[in-house]
PyMOL Python script that loads the backbone (N, CA, C, O; Angstrom):
from pymol import cmd

cmd.read_pdbstr("""\
ATOM      1  N   MET A   1     -14.533  13.446   4.914  1.00  0.00           N
ATOM      2  CA  MET A   1     -13.904  12.433   4.105  1.00  0.00           C
ATOM      3  C   MET A   1     -13.213  11.433   5.034  1.00  0.00           C
ATOM      4  O   MET A   1     -12.498  11.834   5.951  1.00  0.00           O
ATOM      5  N   PRO A   2     -13.421  10.149   4.804  1.00  0.00           N
ATOM      6  CA  PRO A   2     -12.803   9.142   5.687  1.00  0.00           C
ATOM      7  C   PRO A   2     -11.287   9.062   5.522  1.00  0.00           C
ATOM      8  O   PRO A   2     -10.739   9.416   4.478  1.00  0.00           O
ATOM      9  N   ARG A   3     -10.631   8.593   6.568  1.00  0.00           N
ATOM     10  CA  ARG A   3      -9.184   8.410   6.569  1.00  0.00           C
ATOM     11  C   ARG A   3      -8.882   6.927   6.399  1.00  0.00           C
ATOM     12  O   ARG A   3      -9.515   6.072   7.019  1.00  0.00           O
ATOM     13  N   PHE A   4      -7.906   6.641   5.552  1.00  0.00           N
ATOM     14  CA  PHE A   4      -7.452   5.277   5.327  1.00  0.00           C
ATOM     15  C   PHE A   4      -5.965   5.197   5.651  1.00  0.00           C
ATOM     16  O   PHE A   4      -5.233   6.177   5.508  1.00  0.00           O
ATOM     17  N   TYR A   5      -5.533   4.031   6.085  1.00  0.00           N
ATOM     18  CA  TYR A   5      -4.139   3.795   6.456  1.00  0.00           C
ATOM     19  C   TYR A   5      -3.548   2.763   5.509  1.00  0.00           C
ATOM     20  O   TYR A   5      -4.197   1.768   5.185  1.00  0.00           O
ATOM     21  N   PHE A   6      -2.312   2.999   5.061  1.00  0.00           N
ATOM     22  CA  PHE A   6      -1.668   2.178   4.048  1.00  0.00           C
ATOM     23  C   PHE A   6      -0.413   1.545   4.645  1.00  0.00           C
ATOM     24  O   PHE A   6       0.654   2.159   4.674  1.00  0.00           O
ATOM     25  N   ASN A   7      -0.556   0.323   5.115  1.00  0.00           N
ATOM     26  CA  ASN A   7       0.557  -0.399   5.735  1.00  0.00           C
ATOM     27  C   ASN A   7       1.262  -1.242   4.686  1.00  0.00           C
ATOM     28  O   ASN A   7       0.617  -1.956   3.917  1.00  0.00           O
ATOM     29  N   VAL A   8       2.589  -1.159   4.657  1.00  0.00           N
ATOM     30  CA  VAL A   8       3.384  -1.911   3.679  1.00  0.00           C
ATOM     31  C   VAL A   8       3.953  -3.140   4.370  1.00  0.00           C
ATOM     32  O   VAL A   8       4.570  -3.038   5.430  1.00  0.00           O
ATOM     33  N   CYS A   9       3.741  -4.298   3.764  1.00  0.00           N
ATOM     34  CA  CYS A   9       4.232  -5.562   4.308  1.00  0.00           C
ATOM     35  C   CYS A   9       4.949  -6.312   3.188  1.00  0.00           C
ATOM     36  O   CYS A   9       4.435  -6.415   2.074  1.00  0.00           O
ATOM     37  N   CYS A  10       6.139  -6.833   3.491  1.00  0.00           N
ATOM     38  CA  CYS A  10       6.838  -7.655   2.502  1.00  0.00           C
ATOM     39  C   CYS A  10       7.781  -8.617   3.210  1.00  0.00           C
ATOM     40  O   CYS A  10       7.775  -8.731   4.436  1.00  0.00           O
ATOM     41  N   ASP A  11       8.589  -9.305   2.414  1.00  0.00           N
ATOM     42  CA  ASP A  11       9.481 -10.342   2.929  1.00  0.00           C
ATOM     43  C   ASP A  11      10.342  -9.859   4.090  1.00  0.00           C
ATOM     44  O   ASP A  11      10.475 -10.545   5.103  1.00  0.00           O
ATOM     45  N   ARG A  12      10.919  -8.686   3.937  1.00  0.00           N
ATOM     46  CA  ARG A  12      11.957  -8.232   4.859  1.00  0.00           C
ATOM     47  C   ARG A  12      11.553  -7.154   5.842  1.00  0.00           C
ATOM     48  O   ARG A  12      12.293  -6.885   6.788  1.00  0.00           O
ATOM     49  N   PHE A  13      10.405  -6.528   5.651  1.00  0.00           N
ATOM     50  CA  PHE A  13      10.041  -5.449   6.563  1.00  0.00           C
ATOM     51  C   PHE A  13       8.539  -5.190   6.541  1.00  0.00           C
ATOM     52  O   PHE A  13       7.815  -5.645   5.656  1.00  0.00           O
ATOM     53  N   GLU A  14       8.100  -4.440   7.549  1.00  0.00           N
ATOM     54  CA  GLU A  14       6.734  -3.931   7.603  1.00  0.00           C
ATOM     55  C   GLU A  14       6.804  -2.465   7.986  1.00  0.00           C
ATOM     56  O   GLU A  14       7.616  -2.079   8.827  1.00  0.00           O
ATOM     57  N   ALA A  15       5.969  -1.658   7.382  1.00  0.00           N
ATOM     58  CA  ALA A  15       5.889  -0.238   7.719  1.00  0.00           C
ATOM     59  C   ALA A  15       4.427   0.083   8.004  1.00  0.00           C
ATOM     60  O   ALA A  15       3.567  -0.055   7.134  1.00  0.00           O
ATOM     61  N   THR A  16       4.159   0.508   9.218  1.00  0.00           N
ATOM     62  CA  THR A  16       2.796   0.830   9.632  1.00  0.00           C
ATOM     63  C   THR A  16       2.531   2.315   9.426  1.00  0.00           C
ATOM     64  O   THR A  16       3.291   3.161   9.897  1.00  0.00           O
ATOM     65  N   ASP A  17       1.471   2.618   8.737  1.00  0.00           N
ATOM     66  CA  ASP A  17       1.066   3.996   8.488  1.00  0.00           C
ATOM     67  C   ASP A  17       0.293   4.488   9.706  1.00  0.00           C
ATOM     68  O   ASP A  17      -0.816   4.021   9.965  1.00  0.00           O
ATOM     69  N   VAL A  18       0.862   5.415  10.445  1.00  0.00           N
ATOM     70  CA  VAL A  18       0.190   5.933  11.640  1.00  0.00           C
ATOM     71  C   VAL A  18      -0.520   7.255  11.370  1.00  0.00           C
ATOM     72  O   VAL A  18      -1.266   7.747  12.217  1.00  0.00           O
ATOM     73  N   VAL A  19      -0.288   7.834  10.185  1.00  0.00           N
ATOM     74  CA  VAL A  19      -0.900   9.123   9.843  1.00  0.00           C
ATOM     75  C   VAL A  19      -2.145   8.936   8.993  1.00  0.00           C
ATOM     76  O   VAL A  19      -3.187   9.527   9.277  1.00  0.00           O
ATOM     77  N   GLY A  20      -2.045   8.117   7.952  1.00  0.00           N
ATOM     78  CA  GLY A  20      -3.174   7.873   7.067  1.00  0.00           C
ATOM     79  C   GLY A  20      -3.366   8.987   6.051  1.00  0.00           C
ATOM     80  O   GLY A  20      -2.682  10.010   6.079  1.00  0.00           O
ATOM     81  N   GLU A  21      -4.308   8.759   5.162  1.00  0.00           N
ATOM     82  CA  GLU A  21      -4.658   9.709   4.099  1.00  0.00           C
ATOM     83  C   GLU A  21      -6.172   9.796   4.000  1.00  0.00           C
ATOM     84  O   GLU A  21      -6.875   8.799   4.165  1.00  0.00           O
ATOM     85  N   HIS A  22      -6.663  10.988   3.732  1.00  0.00           N
ATOM     86  CA  HIS A  22      -8.091  11.146   3.476  1.00  0.00           C
ATOM     87  C   HIS A  22      -8.369  10.727   2.035  1.00  0.00           C
ATOM     88  O   HIS A  22      -7.719  11.201   1.104  1.00  0.00           O
ATOM     89  N   CYS A  23      -9.330   9.845   1.864  1.00  0.00           N
ATOM     90  CA  CYS A  23      -9.759   9.395   0.540  1.00  0.00           C
ATOM     91  C   CYS A  23     -11.277   9.443   0.488  1.00  0.00           C
ATOM     92  O   CYS A  23     -11.954   9.222   1.492  1.00  0.00           O
ATOM     93  N   ARG A  24     -11.793   9.732  -0.680  1.00  0.00           N
ATOM     94  CA  ARG A  24     -13.241   9.868  -0.874  1.00  0.00           C
ATOM     95  C   ARG A  24     -14.001   8.600  -0.472  1.00  0.00           C
ATOM     96  O   ARG A  24     -15.062   8.671   0.149  1.00  0.00           O
ATOM     97  N   ASP A  25     -13.436   7.424  -0.840  1.00  0.00           N
ATOM     98  CA  ASP A  25     -14.087   6.146  -0.565  1.00  0.00           C
ATOM     99  C   ASP A  25     -13.066   5.023  -0.770  1.00  0.00           C
ATOM    100  O   ASP A  25     -11.881   5.289  -0.974  1.00  0.00           O
ATOM    101  N   GLU A  26     -13.522   3.776  -0.717  1.00  0.00           N
ATOM    102  CA  GLU A  26     -12.611   2.636  -0.887  1.00  0.00           C
ATOM    103  C   GLU A  26     -12.006   2.592  -2.291  1.00  0.00           C
ATOM    104  O   GLU A  26     -10.871   2.144  -2.456  1.00  0.00           O
ATOM    105  N   THR A  27     -12.736   3.045  -3.288  1.00  0.00           N
ATOM    106  CA  THR A  27     -12.200   3.071  -4.647  1.00  0.00           C
ATOM    107  C   THR A  27     -11.023   4.033  -4.738  1.00  0.00           C
ATOM    108  O   THR A  27     -10.006   3.715  -5.353  1.00  0.00           O
ATOM    109  N   ALA A  28     -11.155   5.196  -4.135  1.00  0.00           N
ATOM    110  CA  ALA A  28     -10.055   6.168  -4.117  1.00  0.00           C
ATOM    111  C   ALA A  28      -8.893   5.639  -3.279  1.00  0.00           C
ATOM    112  O   ALA A  28      -7.734   5.891  -3.609  1.00  0.00           O
ATOM    113  N   ALA A  29      -9.183   4.917  -2.211  1.00  0.00           N
ATOM    114  CA  ALA A  29      -8.135   4.319  -1.389  1.00  0.00           C
ATOM    115  C   ALA A  29      -7.384   3.252  -2.183  1.00  0.00           C
ATOM    116  O   ALA A  29      -6.168   3.117  -2.048  1.00  0.00           O
ATOM    117  N   HIS A  30      -8.103   2.497  -3.006  1.00  0.00           N
ATOM    118  CA  HIS A  30      -7.471   1.492  -3.855  1.00  0.00           C
ATOM    119  C   HIS A  30      -6.523   2.164  -4.852  1.00  0.00           C
ATOM    120  O   HIS A  30      -5.410   1.684  -5.068  1.00  0.00           O
ATOM    121  N   ALA A  31      -6.956   3.259  -5.451  1.00  0.00           N
ATOM    122  CA  ALA A  31      -6.104   3.992  -6.392  1.00  0.00           C
ATOM    123  C   ALA A  31      -4.849   4.517  -5.684  1.00  0.00           C
ATOM    124  O   ALA A  31      -3.759   4.485  -6.256  1.00  0.00           O
ATOM    125  N   GLU A  32      -4.993   4.989  -4.468  1.00  0.00           N
ATOM    126  CA  GLU A  32      -3.849   5.478  -3.688  1.00  0.00           C
ATOM    127  C   GLU A  32      -2.897   4.331  -3.355  1.00  0.00           C
ATOM    128  O   GLU A  32      -1.680   4.509  -3.396  1.00  0.00           O
ATOM    129  N   ALA A  33      -3.438   3.161  -3.028  1.00  0.00           N
ATOM    130  CA  ALA A  33      -2.603   1.990  -2.729  1.00  0.00           C
ATOM    131  C   ALA A  33      -1.820   1.564  -3.976  1.00  0.00           C
ATOM    132  O   ALA A  33      -0.652   1.188  -3.868  1.00  0.00           O
ATOM    133  N   LEU A  34      -2.437   1.616  -5.138  1.00  0.00           N
ATOM    134  CA  LEU A  34      -1.733   1.275  -6.380  1.00  0.00           C
ATOM    135  C   LEU A  34      -0.624   2.288  -6.665  1.00  0.00           C
ATOM    136  O   LEU A  34       0.459   1.909  -7.111  1.00  0.00           O
ATOM    137  N   ARG A  35      -0.886   3.569  -6.411  1.00  0.00           N
ATOM    138  CA  ARG A  35       0.133   4.596  -6.599  1.00  0.00           C
ATOM    139  C   ARG A  35       1.320   4.333  -5.681  1.00  0.00           C
ATOM    140  O   ARG A  35       2.474   4.428  -6.100  1.00  0.00           O
ATOM    141  N   ALA A  36       1.028   4.004  -4.430  1.00  0.00           N
ATOM    142  CA  ALA A  36       2.093   3.706  -3.464  1.00  0.00           C
ATOM    143  C   ALA A  36       2.863   2.455  -3.875  1.00  0.00           C
ATOM    144  O   ALA A  36       4.087   2.415  -3.751  1.00  0.00           O
ATOM    145  N   ALA A  37       2.159   1.432  -4.362  1.00  0.00           N
ATOM    146  CA  ALA A  37       2.825   0.198  -4.804  1.00  0.00           C
ATOM    147  C   ALA A  37       3.769   0.489  -5.962  1.00  0.00           C
ATOM    148  O   ALA A  37       4.884  -0.032  -5.995  1.00  0.00           O
ATOM    149  N   ARG A  38       3.337   1.314  -6.911  1.00  0.00           N
ATOM    150  CA  ARG A  38       4.216   1.675  -8.032  1.00  0.00           C
ATOM    151  C   ARG A  38       5.473   2.382  -7.542  1.00  0.00           C
ATOM    152  O   ARG A  38       6.570   2.105  -8.027  1.00  0.00           O
ATOM    153  N   ALA A  39       5.322   3.287  -6.591  1.00  0.00           N
ATOM    154  CA  ALA A  39       6.477   4.018  -6.052  1.00  0.00           C
ATOM    155  C   ALA A  39       7.448   3.074  -5.349  1.00  0.00           C
ATOM    156  O   ALA A  39       8.664   3.206  -5.495  1.00  0.00           O
ATOM    157  N   ILE A  40       6.913   2.124  -4.587  1.00  0.00           N
ATOM    158  CA  ILE A  40       7.766   1.159  -3.877  1.00  0.00           C
ATOM    159  C   ILE A  40       8.509   0.276  -4.867  1.00  0.00           C
ATOM    160  O   ILE A  40       9.717   0.073  -4.744  1.00  0.00           O
ATOM    161  N   VAL A  41       7.784  -0.248  -5.849  1.00  0.00           N
ATOM    162  CA  VAL A  41       8.402  -1.133  -6.839  1.00  0.00           C
ATOM    163  C   VAL A  41       9.469  -0.378  -7.625  1.00  0.00           C
ATOM    164  O   VAL A  41      10.551  -0.916  -7.861  1.00  0.00           O
ATOM    165  N   ARG A  42       9.186   0.848  -8.029  1.00  0.00           N
ATOM    166  CA  ARG A  42      10.162   1.647  -8.773  1.00  0.00           C
ATOM    167  C   ARG A  42      11.430   1.838  -7.949  1.00  0.00           C
ATOM    168  O   ARG A  42      12.537   1.653  -8.455  1.00  0.00           O
ATOM    169  N   LYS A  43      11.269   2.206  -6.687  1.00  0.00           N
ATOM    170  CA  LYS A  43      12.420   2.438  -5.807  1.00  0.00           C
ATOM    171  C   LYS A  43      13.228   1.150  -5.613  1.00  0.00           C
ATOM    172  O   LYS A  43      14.458   1.173  -5.657  1.00  0.00           O
ATOM    173  N   GLN A  44      12.541   0.043  -5.401  1.00  0.00           N
ATOM    174  CA  GLN A  44      13.225  -1.223  -5.166  1.00  0.00           C
ATOM    175  C   GLN A  44      13.908  -1.737  -6.436  1.00  0.00           C
ATOM    176  O   GLN A  44      14.978  -2.340  -6.360  1.00  0.00           O
ATOM    177  N   LEU A  45      13.302  -1.506  -7.590  1.00  0.00           N
ATOM    178  CA  LEU A  45      13.933  -1.911  -8.847  1.00  0.00           C
ATOM    179  C   LEU A  45      15.229  -1.125  -9.077  1.00  0.00           C
ATOM    180  O   LEU A  45      16.234  -1.691  -9.507  1.00  0.00           O
ATOM    181  N   LEU A  46      15.201   0.178  -8.787  1.00  0.00           N
ATOM    182  CA  LEU A  46      16.407   0.998  -8.945  1.00  0.00           C
ATOM    183  C   LEU A  46      17.515   0.546  -8.000  1.00  0.00           C
ATOM    184  O   LEU A  46      18.697   0.657  -8.323  1.00  0.00           O
ATOM    185  N   ALA A  47      17.132   0.038  -6.842  1.00  0.00           N
ATOM    186  CA  ALA A  47      18.110  -0.446  -5.869  1.00  0.00           C
ATOM    187  C   ALA A  47      18.454  -1.917  -6.104  1.00  0.00           C
ATOM    188  O   ALA A  47      19.264  -2.495  -5.379  1.00  0.00           O
ATOM    189  N   ASP A  48      17.831  -2.521  -7.127  1.00  0.00           N
ATOM    190  CA  ASP A  48      18.016  -3.946  -7.425  1.00  0.00           C
ATOM    191  C   ASP A  48      17.731  -4.798  -6.189  1.00  0.00           C
ATOM    192  O   ASP A  48      18.482  -5.715  -5.857  1.00  0.00           O
ATOM    193  N   ASP A  49      16.626  -4.473  -5.520  1.00  0.00           N
ATOM    194  CA  ASP A  49      16.285  -5.117  -4.251  1.00  0.00           C
ATOM    195  C   ASP A  49      14.779  -5.346  -4.154  1.00  0.00           C
ATOM    196  O   ASP A  49      14.174  -5.068  -3.118  1.00  0.00           O
ATOM    197  N   LEU A  50      14.178  -5.845  -5.214  1.00  0.00           N
ATOM    198  CA  LEU A  50      12.732  -6.044  -5.238  1.00  0.00           C
ATOM    199  C   LEU A  50      12.331  -7.242  -4.395  1.00  0.00           C
ATOM    200  O   LEU A  50      12.832  -8.342  -4.624  1.00  0.00           O
ATOM    201  N   PRO A  51      11.431  -7.058  -3.415  1.00  0.00           N
ATOM    202  CA  PRO A  51      10.985  -8.195  -2.605  1.00  0.00           C
ATOM    203  C   PRO A  51      10.155  -9.171  -3.446  1.00  0.00           C
ATOM    204  O   PRO A  51       9.455  -8.766  -4.375  1.00  0.00           O
ATOM    205  N   GLN A  52      10.242 -10.445  -3.112  1.00  0.00           N
ATOM    206  CA  GLN A  52       9.504 -11.470  -3.835  1.00  0.00           C
ATOM    207  C   GLN A  52       8.007 -11.410  -3.556  1.00  0.00           C
ATOM    208  O   GLN A  52       7.189 -11.604  -4.455  1.00  0.00           O
ATOM    209  N   HIS A  53       7.662 -11.144  -2.315  1.00  0.00           N
ATOM    210  CA  HIS A  53       6.253 -11.094  -1.918  1.00  0.00           C
ATOM    211  C   HIS A  53       6.035  -9.832  -1.105  1.00  0.00           C
ATOM    212  O   HIS A  53       6.852  -9.487  -0.251  1.00  0.00           O
ATOM    213  N   GLY A  54       4.962  -9.160  -1.363  1.00  0.00           N
ATOM    214  CA  GLY A  54       4.664  -7.963  -0.598  1.00  0.00           C
ATOM    215  C   GLY A  54       3.291  -7.432  -0.958  1.00  0.00           C
ATOM    216  O   GLY A  54       2.730  -7.783  -1.996  1.00  0.00           O
ATOM    217  N   TRP A  55       2.761  -6.597  -0.108  1.00  0.00           N
ATOM    218  CA  TRP A  55       1.442  -6.031  -0.345  1.00  0.00           C
ATOM    219  C   TRP A  55       1.286  -4.756   0.472  1.00  0.00           C
ATOM    220  O   TRP A  55       2.058  -4.481   1.390  1.00  0.00           O
ATOM    221  N   ILE A  56       0.277  -3.997   0.116  1.00  0.00           N
ATOM    222  CA  ILE A  56      -0.140  -2.841   0.895  1.00  0.00           C
ATOM    223  C   ILE A  56      -1.499  -3.192   1.474  1.00  0.00           C
ATOM    224  O   ILE A  56      -2.446  -3.493   0.747  1.00  0.00           O
ATOM    225  N   GLU A  57      -1.572  -3.147   2.772  1.00  0.00           N
ATOM    226  CA  GLU A  57      -2.815  -3.439   3.483  1.00  0.00           C
ATOM    227  C   GLU A  57      -3.481  -2.106   3.794  1.00  0.00           C
ATOM    228  O   GLU A  57      -2.897  -1.258   4.469  1.00  0.00           O
ATOM    229  N   VAL A  58      -4.695  -1.923   3.305  1.00  0.00           N
ATOM    230  CA  VAL A  58      -5.433  -0.684   3.516  1.00  0.00           C
ATOM    231  C   VAL A  58      -6.437  -0.898   4.640  1.00  0.00           C
ATOM    232  O   VAL A  58      -7.250  -1.823   4.605  1.00  0.00           O
ATOM    233  N   GLU A  59      -6.362  -0.024   5.632  1.00  0.00           N
ATOM    234  CA  GLU A  59      -7.284  -0.084   6.771  1.00  0.00           C
ATOM    235  C   GLU A  59      -8.188   1.143   6.765  1.00  0.00           C
ATOM    236  O   GLU A  59      -7.791   2.223   6.327  1.00  0.00           O
ATOM    237  N   ASP A  60      -9.404   0.959   7.256  1.00  0.00           N
ATOM    238  CA  ASP A  60     -10.313   2.098   7.393  1.00  0.00           C
ATOM    239  C   ASP A  60     -10.050   2.819   8.717  1.00  0.00           C
ATOM    240  O   ASP A  60      -9.093   2.503   9.425  1.00  0.00           O
ATOM    241  N   GLU A  61     -10.903   3.786   9.044  1.00  0.00           N
ATOM    242  CA  GLU A  61     -10.712   4.585  10.259  1.00  0.00           C
ATOM    243  C   GLU A  61     -10.761   3.758  11.543  1.00  0.00           C
ATOM    244  O   GLU A  61     -10.199   4.153  12.564  1.00  0.00           O
ATOM    245  N   SER A  62     -11.430   2.622  11.486  1.00  0.00           N
ATOM    246  CA  SER A  62     -11.514   1.726  12.646  1.00  0.00           C
ATOM    247  C   SER A  62     -10.383   0.702  12.646  1.00  0.00           C
ATOM    248  O   SER A  62     -10.371  -0.216  13.466  1.00  0.00           O
ATOM    249  N   HIS A  63      -9.437   0.864  11.728  1.00  0.00           N
ATOM    250  CA  HIS A  63      -8.278  -0.038  11.559  1.00  0.00           C
ATOM    251  C   HIS A  63      -8.696  -1.465  11.210  1.00  0.00           C
ATOM    252  O   HIS A  63      -8.054  -2.435  11.613  1.00  0.00           O
ATOM    253  N   ARG A  64      -9.784  -1.567  10.455  1.00  0.00           N
ATOM    254  CA  ARG A  64     -10.195  -2.847   9.879  1.00  0.00           C
ATOM    255  C   ARG A  64      -9.631  -2.916   8.472  1.00  0.00           C
ATOM    256  O   ARG A  64      -9.703  -1.936   7.730  1.00  0.00           O
ATOM    257  N   THR A  65      -9.076  -4.050   8.094  1.00  0.00           N
ATOM    258  CA  THR A  65      -8.536  -4.215   6.747  1.00  0.00           C
ATOM    259  C   THR A  65      -9.677  -4.218   5.746  1.00  0.00           C
ATOM    260  O   THR A  65     -10.610  -5.013   5.858  1.00  0.00           O
ATOM    261  N   VAL A  66      -9.599  -3.324   4.761  1.00  0.00           N
ATOM    262  CA  VAL A  66     -10.632  -3.255   3.723  1.00  0.00           C
ATOM    263  C   VAL A  66     -10.093  -3.664   2.352  1.00  0.00           C
ATOM    264  O   VAL A  66     -10.861  -4.052   1.473  1.00  0.00           O
ATOM    265  N   LEU A  67      -8.776  -3.577   2.170  1.00  0.00           N
ATOM    266  CA  LEU A  67      -8.149  -3.957   0.908  1.00  0.00           C
ATOM    267  C   LEU A  67      -6.760  -4.506   1.170  1.00  0.00           C
ATOM    268  O   LEU A  67      -6.111  -4.158   2.156  1.00  0.00           O
ATOM    269  N   LYS A  68      -6.323  -5.357   0.281  1.00  0.00           N
ATOM    270  CA  LYS A  68      -4.960  -5.865   0.313  1.00  0.00           C
ATOM    271  C   LYS A  68      -4.469  -5.841  -1.132  1.00  0.00           C
ATOM    272  O   LYS A  68      -4.934  -6.622  -1.962  1.00  0.00           O
ATOM    273  N   VAL A  69      -3.531  -4.946  -1.429  1.00  0.00           N
ATOM    274  CA  VAL A  69      -3.068  -4.739  -2.790  1.00  0.00           C
ATOM    275  C   VAL A  69      -1.657  -5.311  -2.941  1.00  0.00           C
ATOM    276  O   VAL A  69      -0.721  -4.791  -2.334  1.00  0.00           O
ATOM    277  N   PRO A  70      -1.487  -6.372  -3.739  1.00  0.00           N
ATOM    278  CA  PRO A  70      -0.144  -6.945  -3.933  1.00  0.00           C
ATOM    279  C   PRO A  70       0.767  -5.931  -4.638  1.00  0.00           C
ATOM    280  O   PRO A  70       0.335  -5.211  -5.538  1.00  0.00           O
ATOM    281  N   LEU A  71       2.030  -5.891  -4.215  1.00  0.00           N
ATOM    282  CA  LEU A  71       2.976  -5.006  -4.891  1.00  0.00           C
ATOM    283  C   LEU A  71       3.101  -5.362  -6.372  1.00  0.00           C
ATOM    284  O   LEU A  71       3.348  -4.492  -7.206  1.00  0.00           O
ATOM    285  N   ARG A  72       2.930  -6.638  -6.691  1.00  0.00           N
ATOM    286  CA  ARG A  72       3.003  -7.084  -8.093  1.00  0.00           C
ATOM    287  C   ARG A  72       1.958  -6.404  -8.964  1.00  0.00           C
ATOM    288  O   ARG A  72       2.148  -6.289 -10.174  1.00  0.00           O
ATOM    289  N   SER A  73       0.855  -5.950  -8.371  1.00  0.00           N
ATOM    290  CA  SER A  73      -0.185  -5.297  -9.154  1.00  0.00           C
ATOM    291  C   SER A  73       0.304  -3.984  -9.752  1.00  0.00           C
ATOM    292  O   SER A  73      -0.322  -3.456 -10.670  1.00  0.00           O
ATOM    293  N   ALA A  74       1.414  -3.450  -9.245  1.00  0.00           N
ATOM    294  CA  ALA A  74       1.972  -2.214  -9.789  1.00  0.00           C
ATOM    295  C   ALA A  74       2.500  -2.418 -11.204  1.00  0.00           C
ATOM    296  O   ALA A  74       2.718  -1.447 -11.929  1.00  0.00           O
ATOM    297  N   ALA A  75       2.703  -3.656 -11.600  1.00  0.00           N
ATOM    298  CA  ALA A  75       3.228  -3.950 -12.930  1.00  0.00           C
ATOM    299  C   ALA A  75       2.144  -3.863 -14.001  1.00  0.00           C
ATOM    300  O   ALA A  75       2.458  -3.892 -15.191  1.00  0.00           O
ATOM    301  N   TYR A  76       0.883  -3.758 -13.606  1.00  0.00           N
ATOM    302  CA  TYR A  76      -0.215  -3.770 -14.569  1.00  0.00           C
ATOM    303  C   TYR A  76      -0.773  -2.396 -14.824  1.00  0.00           C
ATOM    304  O   TYR A  76      -1.706  -2.245 -15.613  1.00  0.00           O
TER     305      TYR A  76
END
""", "prot")
cmd.dss("prot")
cmd.show_as("cartoon", "prot")
cmd.util.cbc("prot")
cmd.orient("prot")
């Protein structure tokens, strides 16, 4: 199973995923990125500190960007 990396980027910070997660394919990686976006948005809303712009950048095993999921997509 391939490994994908989920880097968080927003107005005030960046967090690079150095461990990654095994996902079946890009579709499963997209679902994982949406799950992570929901968790980030929930945490930031509780802290009343939601960033205006942000995304999760998904990289494949070769560290090529394959997806970019806006944090705003967690609202849908």
